[in-house]
C-alpha angles and dihedrals in degrees: 000000000000116000140174092202121113136172112216123174091348092306120117114222113192090195134019089232113106125182103233122230107276145080092334095060108048097084131058094227091056093049091049090052089051090052094046092050096051110270113160092214143340129230107213117231116273114292109204129204089216133007119206092201138355113279120241119203113237126160143164132189141186109196114245091007117062149322120225122203115176097162139015144161121273130203128233121220094262093052092049094049089052091047092054090050091052093048093050091061090071111019143026096209111149112263126208114191115212108215135188118198129193105285113274093347100117092188091067092051090048095049092046091049093049091050091053092047090052090048090058108266115160092208142356127237111202107213107228091147114059113103094191132082109020125226117248114243131213089249091063098255131102132253125192119233087232089062087077088065090061095064121047092189094053091043092050091050092056094043091051094047095049093043091056092048100052136048098217125083115278113214122184126215111213130191111228090195109117094340138114096253094184093054092047094049094045089051090048092053093048089049091057102257112175090214146342128237105205127190142126115237107165123194111255139187116266120252114262136202104239090192093058101051097276097297117159114281091216119113109278099341120136091181134021142185127227111269146180120299117215137161131062094338094069101042098099092047092047092051088053090055090047091053093048090049091051092049095047098040106030094162097051125085115244132209109199134183150119121151097011111158105144137044088249088061089052091051091049092053092046092048089053089058111279124137093191132026122213122212136182116135094064092046092049091053100038105027133247092291089080088073094066091047093051093048091051093047093046092051091049091051090052092050092049094048101041101253113141096183143013088255090060089062099037117116096359092136095050093082088067096051111103135158116270089248091061097053118123106229096185111137112242132200118317124260119281125209121209103218091201091060100036111107095191092239093142096223093131094047092059095066101123101220097036119110095172105075130065135163119246103189107303095342131085113225129197124225095207095196090061098044114113092187092235091149097221094120093055092051092049099044108109091200095050087232096140125078140164101211 
């Protein structure tokens, strides 16, 4: 019988969909909606040991392109403990708590983790990914959570210390932006991490209004900082980080995501090595009802393709991942166009460097002797009329 249910680290997840730490997980009513609509778990919004200044929620999105988040509210330990208490009155959905300690001070990570465990968290998620805001250090300066992703040795030391101090699973959320993801994930596994949250959310420039002198195009802001980019734009990069994590830490569960909006995206991330897939941008834009739809579509896909469990799909794509030096560059058979599917739109014939495709009336035709088998035409064809097999 096909099932979405998994047990990982002693925690039962009824769906691989996890609401990522963010604006959808800092209120009890939102977490209850996630549970009611089929989320497998929720990662509670970042709980910081110290906060240099109050967070102010600012966001911007372009559907199908990206989501920009330069600033947001954070929770303190008291607020998170109260939030867990409120949630537990109505649902038993597994709760991760995303925590940010004070730089390299392991004691602050430990104490924060112990407080969250006592409050009722099912698992911790050490935030070694967030570039904004920074954590205040004992020396009086600030250190970004993402700085932990720059040093595998430092990251491993904190993971090990927290794992030994608590009884619940300790996951770690790495940034794959400008880091050696394989080294980080290998270090995390060796340090005893209960799981790895892998994604790539680079800092990006804020959108501007070119007709108003380049001022920020965000609500009422007159100035803005660079912030994290999420949504569709980061999905390929995030899947790369998931694959590298799966290769480097084969015995450690992985939560992957970044730009997931369809069940096909979920399957891709799972086939690159994820056990769980986190989601937030699509839910923010479409509402929590999208969770039930994705679960239903994923289960139907599994039934139609002979997968009984998430584990049956996990890592399927990894067999095809090879170093660039090992690629076979032999040119295969030329492109083929199915005349019954071709709409005559001309998309393929506009490719600037291509000498193999021309339009003959309302039909695209291949000049086989000129085809370099690059594959670009097949990926662009809206009718899926081009193939290479």
